[in-house]
MOPAC internal coordinates of N, CA, C and O (Angstrom, degrees):
PM7 1SCF
backbone

  N    0.0000 0     0.00 0     0.00 0    0    0    0
  C    1.4520 1     0.00 0     0.00 0    1    0    0
  C    1.5094 1   107.45 1     0.00 0    2    1    0
  O    1.2310 1   120.76 1   -47.51 1    3    2    1
  N    1.3171 1   116.15 1   132.49 1    3    2    1
  C    1.4595 1   121.17 1  -179.34 1    5    3    2
  C    1.5224 1   108.97 1  -138.05 1    6    5    3
  O    1.2310 1   121.11 1   -43.91 1    7    6    5
  N    1.3312 1   115.49 1   136.09 1    7    6    5
  C    1.4575 1   121.61 1   173.72 1    9    7    6
  C    1.5177 1   106.79 1  -116.97 1   10    9    7
  O    1.2310 1   120.28 1   -60.66 1   11   10    9
  N    1.3243 1   117.07 1   119.34 1   11   10    9
  C    1.4622 1   120.00 1  -174.57 1   13   11   10
  C    1.5296 1   113.22 1   -83.35 1   14   13   11
  O    1.2310 1   120.09 1   143.16 1   15   14   13
  N    1.3284 1   117.44 1   -36.84 1   15   14   13
  C    1.4667 1   119.10 1  -178.81 1   17   15   14
  C    1.5213 1   109.14 1  -159.19 1   18   17   15
  O    1.2310 1   121.52 1    -7.98 1   19   18   17
  N    1.3241 1   114.70 1   172.02 1   19   18   17
  C    1.4553 1   119.52 1   178.09 1   21   19   18
  C    1.5105 1   112.35 1    86.81 1   22   21   19
  O    1.2310 1   121.15 1    13.03 1   23   22   21
  N    1.3282 1   115.40 1  -166.97 1   23   22   21
  C    1.4615 1   119.19 1  -178.59 1   25   23   22
  C    1.5306 1   111.42 1   -69.66 1   26   25   23
  O    1.2310 1   121.15 1   -16.33 1   27   26   25
  N    1.3129 1   115.41 1   163.67 1   27   26   25
  C    1.4661 1   120.42 1   176.31 1   29   27   26
  C    1.5309 1   109.42 1   -59.86 1   30   29   27
  O    1.2310 1   120.90 1   -32.06 1   31   30   29
  N    1.3238 1   115.89 1   147.94 1   31   30   29
  C    1.4569 1   122.58 1   178.80 1   33   31   30
  C    1.5168 1   107.90 1  -116.51 1   34   33   31
  O    1.2310 1   120.95 1   -45.62 1   35   34   33
  N    1.3158 1   115.79 1   134.38 1   35   34   33
  C    1.4561 1   120.98 1   177.91 1   37   35   34
  C    1.5160 1   109.62 1  -108.01 1   38   37   35
  O    1.2310 1   120.80 1   -53.84 1   39   38   37
  N    1.3245 1   116.08 1   126.16 1   39   38   37
  C    1.4626 1   122.18 1   172.96 1   41   39   38
  C    1.5224 1   105.53 1   -84.98 1   42   41   39
  O    1.2310 1   120.60 1   -68.30 1   43   42   41
  N    1.3137 1   116.45 1   111.70 1   43   42   41
  C    1.4570 1   120.85 1  -176.29 1   45   43   42
  C    1.5170 1   113.13 1   -94.74 1   46   45   43
  O    1.2310 1   120.68 1   148.07 1   47   46   45
  N    1.3446 1   116.31 1   -31.93 1   47   46   45
  C    1.4608 1   119.43 1  -176.26 1   49   47   46
  C    1.5151 1   109.18 1  -154.32 1   50   49   47
  O    1.2310 1   121.05 1   -37.71 1   51   50   49
  N    1.3335 1   115.59 1   142.29 1   51   50   49
  C    1.4585 1   122.71 1   169.28 1   53   51   50
  C    1.5246 1   105.94 1  -134.75 1   54   53   51
  O    1.2310 1   120.88 1   -53.39 1   55   54   53
  N    1.3058 1   115.93 1   126.61 1   55   54   53
  C    1.4558 1   120.66 1   179.90 1   57   55   54
  C    1.5097 1   109.91 1  -147.44 1   58   57   55
  O    1.2310 1   121.17 1     4.29 1   59   58   57
  N    1.3074 1   115.37 1  -175.71 1   59   58   57
  C    1.4568 1   121.44 1   174.94 1   61   59   58
  C    1.5201 1   107.04 1  -144.40 1   62   61   59
  O    1.2310 1   119.77 1   -22.00 1   63   62   61
  N    1.3357 1   118.05 1   158.00 1   63   62   61
  C    1.4565 1   120.20 1  -167.76 1   65   63   62
  C    1.5305 1   116.73 1   -76.45 1   66   65   63
  O    1.2310 1   118.95 1   164.53 1   67   66   65
  N    1.3099 1   119.61 1   -15.47 1   67   66   65
  C    1.4601 1   120.56 1  -175.10 1   69   67   66
  C    1.5217 1   111.33 1   -81.46 1   70   69   67
  O    1.2310 1   120.80 1   -53.70 1   71   70   69
  N    1.3282 1   116.08 1   126.30 1   71   70   69
  C    1.4638 1   120.06 1   176.19 1   73   71   70
  C    1.5234 1   111.35 1   -71.96 1   74   73   71
  O    1.2310 1   120.12 1   166.41 1   75   74   73
  N    1.3305 1   117.38 1   -13.59 1   75   74   73
  C    1.4661 1   121.43 1   179.34 1   77   75   74
  C    1.5294 1   111.77 1   -79.63 1   78   77   75
  O    1.2310 1   120.43 1   168.72 1   79   78   77
  N    1.3381 1   116.79 1   -11.28 1   79   78   77
  C    1.4567 1   121.42 1  -178.05 1   81   79   78
  C    1.5290 1   110.15 1  -122.74 1   82   81   79
  O    1.2310 1   121.19 1   -28.07 1   83   82   81
  N    1.3297 1   115.34 1   151.93 1   83   82   81
  C    1.4626 1   119.57 1   172.51 1   85   83   82
  C    1.5237 1   108.14 1  -124.55 1   86   85   83
  O    1.2310 1   121.09 1   -21.38 1   87   86   85
  N    1.3194 1   115.53 1   158.62 1   87   86   85
  C    1.4611 1   121.93 1  -179.51 1   89   87   86
  C    1.5234 1   107.99 1  -120.44 1   90   89   87
  O    1.2310 1   120.67 1   -54.49 1   91   90   89
  N    1.3294 1   116.32 1   125.51 1   91   90   89
  C    1.4582 1   122.32 1   173.32 1   93   91   90
  C    1.5212 1   106.75 1  -109.12 1   94   93   91
  O    1.2310 1   120.23 1   -44.07 1   95   94   93
  N    1.3316 1   117.17 1   135.93 1   95   94   93
  C    1.4661 1   121.16 1  -175.84 1   97   95   94
  C    1.5192 1   109.81 1  -124.46 1   98   97   95
  O    1.2310 1   121.10 1   -46.15 1   99   98   97
  N    1.3323 1   115.51 1   133.85 1   99   98   97
  C    1.4672 1   121.97 1   172.67 1  101   99   98
  C    1.5083 1   108.12 1  -123.54 1  102  101   99
  O    1.2310 1   119.10 1   -46.12 1  103  102  101
  N    1.3098 1   119.31 1   133.88 1  103  102  101
  C    1.4518 1   126.27 1    -6.79 1  105  103  102
  C    1.5215 1   110.40 1   -68.53 1  106  105  103
  O    1.2310 1   120.68 1   -13.69 1  107  106  105
  N    1.3066 1   116.30 1   166.31 1  107  106  105
  C    1.4580 1   121.03 1  -179.99 1  109  107  106
  C    1.5232 1   110.27 1   -60.46 1  110  109  107
  O    1.2310 1   121.55 1   -33.93 1  111  110  109
  N    1.3099 1   114.63 1   146.07 1  111  110  109
  C    1.4657 1   121.02 1   177.55 1  113  111  110
  C    1.5191 1   109.56 1   -86.60 1  114  113  111
  O    1.2310 1   119.73 1   -27.75 1  115  114  113
  N    1.3065 1   118.13 1   152.25 1  115  114  113
  C    1.4576 1   128.80 1     7.64 1  117  115  114
  C    1.5250 1   112.21 1   -80.59 1  118  117  115
  O    1.2310 1   121.17 1   -29.29 1  119  118  117
  N    1.3357 1   115.36 1   150.71 1  119  118  117
  C    1.4594 1   124.01 1   175.86 1  121  119  118
  C    1.5202 1   107.24 1  -125.39 1  122  121  119
  O    1.2310 1   120.71 1   -50.97 1  123  122  121
  N    1.3273 1   116.24 1   129.03 1  123  122  121
  C    1.4640 1   121.16 1   179.26 1  125  123  122
  C    1.5211 1   109.36 1  -104.62 1  126  125  123
  O    1.2310 1   121.34 1   -44.89 1  127  126  125
  N    1.3376 1   115.05 1   135.11 1  127  126  125
  C    1.4580 1   122.28 1  -178.54 1  129  127  126
  C    1.5231 1   107.82 1  -121.83 1  130  129  127
  O    1.2310 1   120.83 1   -61.49 1  131  130  129
  N    1.3179 1   116.03 1   118.51 1  131  130  129
  C    1.4658 1   121.74 1   179.84 1  133  131  130
  C    1.5244 1   109.98 1   -79.15 1  134  133  131
  O    1.2310 1   120.53 1   -18.23 1  135  134  133
  N    1.3270 1   116.59 1   161.77 1  135  134  133
  C    1.4639 1   122.03 1   177.69 1  137  135  134
  C    1.5189 1   109.88 1   -55.84 1  138  137  135
  O    1.2310 1   120.67 1   -49.13 1  139  138  137
  N    1.3176 1   116.33 1   130.87 1  139  138  137
  C    1.4575 1   122.56 1   179.57 1  141  139  138
  C    1.5166 1   113.96 1    83.22 1  142  141  139
  O    1.2310 1   119.74 1   173.66 1  143  142  141
  N    1.3019 1   118.10 1    -6.34 1  143  142  141
  C    1.4638 1   122.44 1  -178.30 1  145  143  142
  C    1.5291 1   110.56 1   -90.48 1  146  145  143
  O    1.2310 1   121.02 1   -29.87 1  147  146  145
  N    1.3130 1   115.66 1   150.13 1  147  146  145
  C    1.4595 1   122.42 1   174.46 1  149  147  146
  C    1.5229 1   107.01 1  -121.60 1  150  149  147
  O    1.2310 1   120.39 1   -50.64 1  151  150  149
  N    1.3312 1   116.87 1   129.36 1  151  150  149
  C    1.4603 1   122.22 1   176.93 1  153  151  150
  C    1.5118 1   108.28 1  -124.87 1  154  153  151
  O    1.2310 1   120.64 1   -46.86 1  155  154  153
  N    1.3121 1   116.39 1   133.14 1  155  154  153
  C    1.4620 1   120.68 1   177.41 1  157  155  154
  C    1.5195 1   109.16 1   -90.07 1  158  157  155
  O    1.2310 1   121.08 1   -49.16 1  159  158  157
  N    1.3171 1   115.53 1   130.84 1  159  158  157
  C    1.4569 1   122.52 1   174.24 1  161  159  158
  C    1.5182 1   107.43 1  -116.91 1  162  161  159
  O    1.2310 1   120.36 1   -48.93 1  163  162  161
  N    1.3105 1   116.92 1   131.07 1  163  162  161
  C    1.4626 1   121.73 1   178.92 1  165  163  162
  C    1.5223 1   107.89 1  -107.06 1  166  165  163
  O    1.2310 1   121.17 1   -58.70 1  167  166  165
  N    1.3234 1   115.37 1   121.30 1  167  166  165
  C    1.4562 1   121.24 1   179.57 1  169  167  166
  C    1.5176 1   109.29 1  -106.55 1  170  169  167
  O    1.2310 1   120.97 1   -47.63 1  171  170  169
  N    1.3156 1   115.75 1   132.37 1  171  170  169
  C    1.4637 1   121.64 1   174.56 1  173  171  170
  C    1.5238 1   106.45 1  -117.66 1  174  173  171
  O    1.2310 1   121.11 1   -57.46 1  175  174  173
  N    1.3275 1   115.48 1   122.54 1  175  174  173
  C    1.4574 1   121.21 1   177.76 1  177  175  174
  C    1.5195 1   107.02 1   -98.11 1  178  177  175
  O    1.2310 1   120.59 1   -51.22 1  179  178  177
  N    1.3293 1   116.47 1   128.78 1  179  178  177
  C    1.4576 1   121.19 1  -177.28 1  181  179  178
  C    1.5198 1   109.42 1  -121.56 1  182  181  179
  O    1.2310 1   121.15 1   -45.67 1  183  182  181
  N    1.3359 1   115.41 1   134.33 1  183  182  181
  C    1.4597 1   120.57 1   175.46 1  185  183  182
  C    1.5264 1   108.49 1   -80.23 1  186  185  183
  O    1.2310 1   120.54 1   -59.75 1  187  186  185
  N    1.3318 1   116.58 1   120.25 1  187  186  185
  C    1.4582 1   121.98 1   178.26 1  189  187  186
  C    1.5199 1   111.35 1   -97.82 1  190  189  187
  O    1.2310 1   120.41 1   155.26 1  191  190  189
  N    1.3365 1   116.83 1   -24.74 1  191  190  189
  C    1.4622 1   121.95 1  -172.32 1  193  191  190
  C    1.5207 1   108.71 1  -148.16 1  194  193  191
  O    1.2310 1   120.69 1   -87.83 1  195  194  193
  N    1.3395 1   116.28 1    92.17 1  195  194  193
  C    1.4695 1   120.28 1  -175.96 1  197  195  194
  C    1.5259 1   113.05 1   -63.49 1  198  197  195
  O    1.2310 1   120.01 1   153.38 1  199  198  197
  N    1.3094 1   117.59 1   -26.62 1  199  198  197
  C    1.4596 1   120.12 1  -179.21 1  201  199  198
  C    1.5275 1   110.89 1   -62.50 1  202  201  199
  O    1.2310 1   120.35 1   145.85 1  203  202  201
  N    1.3317 1   116.93 1   -34.15 1  203  202  201
  C    1.4613 1   120.13 1  -175.08 1  205  203  202
  C    1.5287 1   114.29 1  -108.44 1  206  205  203
  O    1.2310 1   119.81 1  -168.60 1  207  206  205
  N    1.3193 1   117.97 1    11.40 1  207  206  205
  C    1.4613 1   120.74 1   177.22 1  209  207  206
  C    1.5225 1   109.22 1   -72.83 1  210  209  207
  O    1.2310 1   120.65 1   -52.38 1  211  210  209
  N    1.3363 1   116.36 1   127.62 1  211  210  209
  C    1.4684 1   120.85 1   176.22 1  213  211  210
  C    1.5188 1   108.52 1   -75.72 1  214  213  211
  O    1.2310 1   120.39 1   -52.44 1  215  214  213
  N    1.3152 1   116.86 1   127.56 1  215  214  213
  C    1.4604 1   121.04 1  -176.39 1  217  215  214
  C    1.5262 1   112.88 1   -80.46 1  218  217  215
  O    1.2310 1   119.91 1   136.42 1  219  218  217
  N    1.2984 1   117.79 1   -43.58 1  219  218  217
  C    1.4666 1   121.05 1  -176.02 1  221  219  218
  C    1.5183 1   109.32 1  -125.10 1  222  221  219
  O    1.2310 1   121.12 1  -102.15 1  223  222  221
  N    1.3109 1   115.47 1    77.85 1  223  222  221
  C    1.4605 1   118.86 1  -176.12 1  225  223  222
  C    1.5211 1   112.92 1   -87.53 1  226  225  223
  O    1.2310 1   120.09 1  -169.67 1  227  226  225
  N    1.3285 1   117.43 1    10.33 1  227  226  225
  C    1.4612 1   119.85 1   178.12 1  229  227  226
  C    1.5099 1   111.43 1    71.43 1  230  229  227
  O    1.2310 1   120.51 1    68.73 1  231  230  229
  N    1.3097 1   116.62 1  -111.27 1  231  230  229
  C    1.4579 1   121.65 1  -179.87 1  233  231  230
  C    1.5341 1   109.00 1  -106.97 1  234  233  231
  O    1.2310 1   120.09 1   -91.56 1  235  234  233
  N    1.3274 1   117.43 1    88.44 1  235  234  233
  C    1.4605 1   119.03 1  -179.75 1  237  235  234
  C    1.5268 1   110.74 1   -65.33 1  238  237  235
  O    1.2310 1   120.93 1   -30.97 1  239  238  237
  N    1.3064 1   115.83 1   149.03 1  239  238  237
  C    1.4551 1   118.86 1  -177.54 1  241  239  238
  C    1.5188 1   110.35 1  -124.47 1  242  241  239
  O    1.2310 1   121.63 1   -16.45 1  243  242  241
  N    1.3138 1   114.48 1   163.55 1  243  242  241
  C    1.4524 1   122.52 1   176.22 1  245  243  242
  C    1.5238 1   108.02 1  -113.66 1  246  245  243
  O    1.2310 1   120.77 1   -37.90 1  247  246  245
  N    1.3072 1   116.13 1   142.10 1  247  246  245
  C    1.4553 1   122.45 1   176.26 1  249  247  246
  C    1.5239 1   107.36 1   -98.46 1  250  249  247
  O    1.2310 1   120.30 1   -54.53 1  251  250  249
  N    1.3306 1   117.04 1   125.47 1  251  250  249
  C    1.4629 1   121.69 1  -174.62 1  253  251  250
  C    1.5225 1   109.23 1  -128.36 1  254  253  251
  O    1.2310 1   121.02 1   -46.79 1  255  254  253
  N    1.3359 1   115.65 1   133.21 1  255  254  253
  C    1.4582 1   121.19 1   174.41 1  257  255  254
  C    1.5267 1   107.89 1  -108.83 1  258  257  255
  O    1.2310 1   120.98 1   -57.36 1  259  258  257
  N    1.3460 1   115.74 1   122.64 1  259  258  257
  C    1.4594 1   122.96 1  -179.70 1  261  259  258
  C    1.5217 1   109.29 1  -119.11 1  262  261  259
  O    1.2310 1   120.93 1   -31.19 1  263  262  261
  N    1.3398 1   115.83 1   148.81 1  263  262  261
  C    1.4637 1   119.78 1   173.41 1  265  263  262
  C    1.5239 1   108.81 1  -141.68 1  266  265  263
  O    1.2310 1   121.12 1   -23.57 1  267  266  265
  N    1.3322 1   115.46 1   156.43 1  267  266  265
  C    1.4688 1   119.66 1   178.70 1  269  267  266
  C    1.5183 1   111.40 1  -128.64 1  270  269  267
  O    1.2310 1   120.17 1  -154.88 1  271  270  269
  N    1.2945 1   117.28 1    25.12 1  271  270  269
  C    1.4600 1   121.11 1  -179.80 1  273  271  270
  C    1.5081 1   112.94 1    96.24 1  274  273  271
  O    1.2310 1   119.93 1   139.81 1  275  274  273
  N    1.3294 1   117.73 1   -40.19 1  275  274  273
  C    1.4573 1   119.53 1  -179.08 1  277  275  274
  C    1.5291 1   112.50 1  -111.25 1  278  277  275
  O    1.2310 1   119.88 1   159.71 1  279  278  277
  N    1.3149 1   117.84 1   -20.29 1  279  278  277
  C    1.4628 1   121.52 1  -179.36 1  281  279  278
  C    1.5181 1   110.38 1  -136.10 1  282  281  279
  O    1.2310 1   121.45 1   -28.50 1  283  282  281
  N    1.3229 1   114.84 1   151.50 1  283  282  281
  C    1.4556 1   121.78 1   174.80 1  285  283  282
  C    1.5214 1   107.00 1  -127.90 1  286  285  283
  O    1.2310 1   120.53 1   -45.95 1  287  286  285
  N    1.3395 1   116.59 1   134.05 1  287  286  285
  C    1.4600 1   120.62 1  -178.68 1  289  287  286
  C    1.5193 1   109.96 1  -135.96 1  290  289  287
  O    1.2310 1   121.45 1   -36.10 1  291  290  289
  N    1.3324 1   114.83 1   143.90 1  291  290  289
  C    1.4617 1   121.75 1   172.43 1  293  291  290
  C    1.5177 1   108.37 1  -101.16 1  294  293  291
  O    1.2310 1   120.98 1   -45.32 1  295  294  293
  N    1.3190 1   115.73 1   134.68 1  295  294  293
  C    1.4653 1   122.16 1  -179.89 1  297  295  294
  C    1.5127 1   110.00 1  -129.64 1  298  297  295
  O    1.2310 1   120.71 1   -26.29 1  299  298  297
  N    1.3107 1   116.25 1   153.71 1  299  298  297
  C    1.4630 1   122.61 1   171.14 1  301  299  298
  C    1.5173 1   107.02 1  -114.03 1  302  301  299
  O    1.2310 1   120.64 1   -53.95 1  303  302  301
  N    1.3198 1   116.39 1   126.05 1  303  302  301
  C    1.4588 1   121.61 1  -179.43 1  305  303  302
  C    1.5178 1   110.09 1  -117.99 1  306  305  303
  O    1.2310 1   120.92 1   -44.85 1  307  306  305
  N    1.3215 1   115.85 1   135.15 1  307  306  305
  C    1.4604 1   121.78 1   170.62 1  309  307  306
  C    1.5173 1   105.50 1  -101.71 1  310  309  307
  O    1.2310 1   119.90 1   -74.40 1  311  310  309
  N    1.3454 1   117.80 1   105.60 1  311  310  309
  C    1.4663 1   120.05 1  -175.48 1  313  311  310
  C    1.5304 1   114.72 1   -64.08 1  314  313  311
  O    1.2310 1   119.30 1   160.84 1  315  314  313
  N    1.3276 1   118.93 1   -19.16 1  315  314  313
  C    1.4534 1   120.38 1   175.75 1  317  315  314
  C    1.5155 1   114.25 1   121.14 1  318  317  315
  O    1.2310 1   121.46 1    -0.02 1  319  318  317
  N    1.3365 1   114.81 1   179.98 1  319  318  317
  C    1.4618 1   121.75 1  -175.58 1  321  319  318
  C    1.5218 1   112.82 1   -60.87 1  322  321  319
  O    1.2310 1   120.32 1   138.08 1  323  322  321
  N    1.3147 1   116.99 1   -41.92 1  323  322  321
  C    1.4682 1   120.04 1  -177.90 1  325  323  322
  C    1.5309 1   110.83 1   -61.03 1  326  325  323
  O    1.2310 1   120.35 1   135.19 1  327  326  325
  N    1.3207 1   116.94 1   -44.81 1  327  326  325
  C    1.4621 1   121.05 1   177.51 1  329  327  326
  C    1.5198 1   110.34 1   -60.17 1  330  329  327
  O    1.2310 1   120.01 1   134.37 1  331  330  329
  N    1.3258 1   117.58 1   -45.63 1  331  330  329
  C    1.4621 1   121.61 1  -179.49 1  333  331  330
  C    1.5263 1   110.87 1   -61.20 1  334  333  331
  O    1.2310 1   120.09 1   135.18 1  335  334  333
  N    1.3294 1   117.43 1   -44.82 1  335  334  333
  C    1.4797 1   120.77 1   178.70 1  337  335  334
  C    1.5151 1   111.16 1   -64.31 1  338  337  335
  O    1.2310 1   120.30 1   131.27 1  339  338  337
  N    1.3332 1   117.04 1   -48.73 1  339  338  337
  C    1.4634 1   120.84 1  -178.87 1  341  339  338
  C    1.5207 1   111.41 1   -60.97 1  342  341  339
  O    1.2310 1   120.37 1   138.77 1  343  342  341
  N    1.3297 1   116.90 1   -41.23 1  343  342  341
  C    1.4580 1   120.62 1   179.02 1  345  343  342
  C    1.5240 1   110.56 1   -65.09 1  346  345  343
  O    1.2310 1   120.04 1   136.99 1  347  346  345
  N    1.3121 1   117.52 1   -43.01 1  347  346  345
  C    1.4582 1   121.58 1   179.07 1  349  347  346
  C    1.5277 1   111.41 1   -61.38 1  350  349  347
  O    1.2310 1   120.28 1   134.49 1  351  350  349
  N    1.3294 1   117.07 1   -45.51 1  351  350  349
  C    1.4682 1   121.31 1   178.85 1  353  351  350
  C    1.5192 1   110.58 1   -62.24 1  354  353  351
  O    1.2310 1   120.34 1   133.86 1  355  354  353
  N    1.3209 1   116.95 1   -46.14 1  355  354  353
  C    1.4631 1   121.05 1  -178.77 1  357  355  354
  C    1.5244 1   111.37 1   -63.45 1  358  357  355
  O    1.2310 1   120.15 1   138.15 1  359  358  357
  N    1.3341 1   117.33 1   -41.85 1  359  358  357
  C    1.4590 1   119.85 1   179.90 1  361  359  358
  C    1.5170 1   111.78 1   -68.46 1  362  361  359
  O    1.2310 1   120.05 1   145.84 1  363  362  361
  N    1.3307 1   117.51 1   -34.16 1  363  362  361
  C    1.4581 1   120.49 1   177.30 1  365  363  362
  C    1.5290 1   110.31 1   -66.06 1  366  365  363
  O    1.2310 1   120.56 1   141.91 1  367  366  365
  N    1.3252 1   116.53 1   -38.09 1  367  366  365
  C    1.4725 1   120.04 1   176.57 1  369  367  366
  C    1.5252 1   111.45 1   -68.63 1  370  369  367
  O    1.2310 1   120.76 1   134.60 1  371  370  369
  N    1.3330 1   116.16 1   -45.40 1  371  370  369
  C    1.4559 1   120.49 1  -176.99 1  373  371  370
  C    1.5248 1   112.30 1   -72.26 1  374  373  371
  O    1.2310 1   120.40 1   148.52 1  375  374  373
  N    1.3189 1   116.84 1   -31.48 1  375  374  373
  C    1.4579 1   122.58 1  -175.92 1  377  375  374
  C    1.5301 1   109.32 1  -130.19 1  378  377  375
  O    1.2310 1   120.19 1  -103.22 1  379  378  377
  N    1.3499 1   117.25 1    76.78 1  379  378  377
  C    1.4695 1   119.15 1   179.96 1  381  379  378
  C    1.5307 1   110.96 1   -62.93 1  382  381  379
  O    1.2310 1   121.04 1   -11.20 1  383  382  381
  N    1.3176 1   115.61 1   168.80 1  383  382  381
  C    1.4678 1   121.42 1  -176.28 1  385  383  382
  C    1.5244 1   112.90 1   -53.57 1  386  385  383
  O    1.2310 1   119.64 1   148.70 1  387  386  385
  N    1.3251 1   118.29 1   -31.30 1  387  386  385
  C    1.4616 1   121.05 1   179.37 1  389  387  386
  C    1.5324 1   111.06 1   -87.10 1  390  389  387
  O    1.2310 1   120.97 1  -150.10 1  391  390  389
  N    1.3167 1   115.75 1    29.90 1  391  390  389
  C    1.4623 1   123.85 1  -174.70 1  393  391  390
  C    1.5140 1   114.02 1   -73.62 1  394  393  391
  O    1.2310 1   119.41 1   167.11 1  395  394  393
  N    1.3030 1   118.74 1   -12.89 1  395  394  393
  C    1.4577 1   121.77 1  -166.43 1  397  395  394
  C    1.5304 1   114.80 1   -78.04 1  398  397  395
  O    1.2310 1   120.44 1  -153.74 1  399  398  397
  N    1.3289 1   116.77 1    26.26 1  399  398  397
  C    1.4616 1   118.44 1   177.64 1  401  399  398
  C    1.5282 1   111.85 1   -88.39 1  402  401  399
  O    1.2310 1   120.28 1   175.45 1  403  402  401
  N    1.3622 1   117.07 1    -4.55 1  403  402  401
  C    1.4523 1   121.04 1   173.63 1  405  403  402
  C    1.5193 1   114.90 1    86.82 1  406  405  403
  O    1.2310 1   119.28 1  -179.10 1  407  406  405
  N    1.3230 1   118.97 1     0.90 1  407  406  405
  C    1.4614 1   119.57 1   179.12 1  409  407  406
  C    1.5208 1   109.92 1   -85.83 1  410  409  407
  O    1.2310 1   120.30 1   -32.10 1  411  410  409
  N    1.3338 1   117.04 1   147.90 1  411  410  409
  C    1.4764 1   119.82 1   179.30 1  413  411  410
  C    1.5206 1   111.03 1   -62.33 1  414  413  411
  O    1.2310 1   120.94 1   -31.40 1  415  414  413
  N    1.3095 1   115.80 1   148.60 1  415  414  413
  C    1.4607 1   121.46 1  -179.70 1  417  415  414
  C    1.5160 1   110.60 1   -91.95 1  418  417  415
  O    1.2310 1   120.23 1   -26.45 1  419  418  417
  N    1.3342 1   117.16 1   153.55 1  419  418  417
  C    1.4575 1   118.92 1   171.69 1  421  419  418
  C    1.5097 1   109.43 1   -72.01 1  422  421  419
  O    1.2310 1   120.42 1   -20.79 1  423  422  421
  N    1.3165 1   116.81 1   159.21 1  423  422  421
  C    1.4676 1   119.41 1   179.26 1  425  423  422
  C    1.5079 1   110.38 1   -89.06 1  426  425  423
  O    1.2310 1   120.10 1   180.00 1  427  426  425

């Protein structure tokens, strides 16, 4: 996360639309980033329900809520091809084709 100018920005929430997946964020949110500052956020996506995990979602996106003290905005971000490939590979490992037995998947 980087803020180039203006007031500090607070990352209040990062999520994704699938109920079959959860997002864990380090450090815990909210995280405030001052102008000119760079903060690393580590996101871990976990499969909670392999039966309903979408295998080929194309360009998966993240839902992000940002605020700057006076305004709060929700944004949808598509992190890019690398994120989509990495997510697809990880979900295939966590939820193999014989996943439909209804048991939770490892992360």
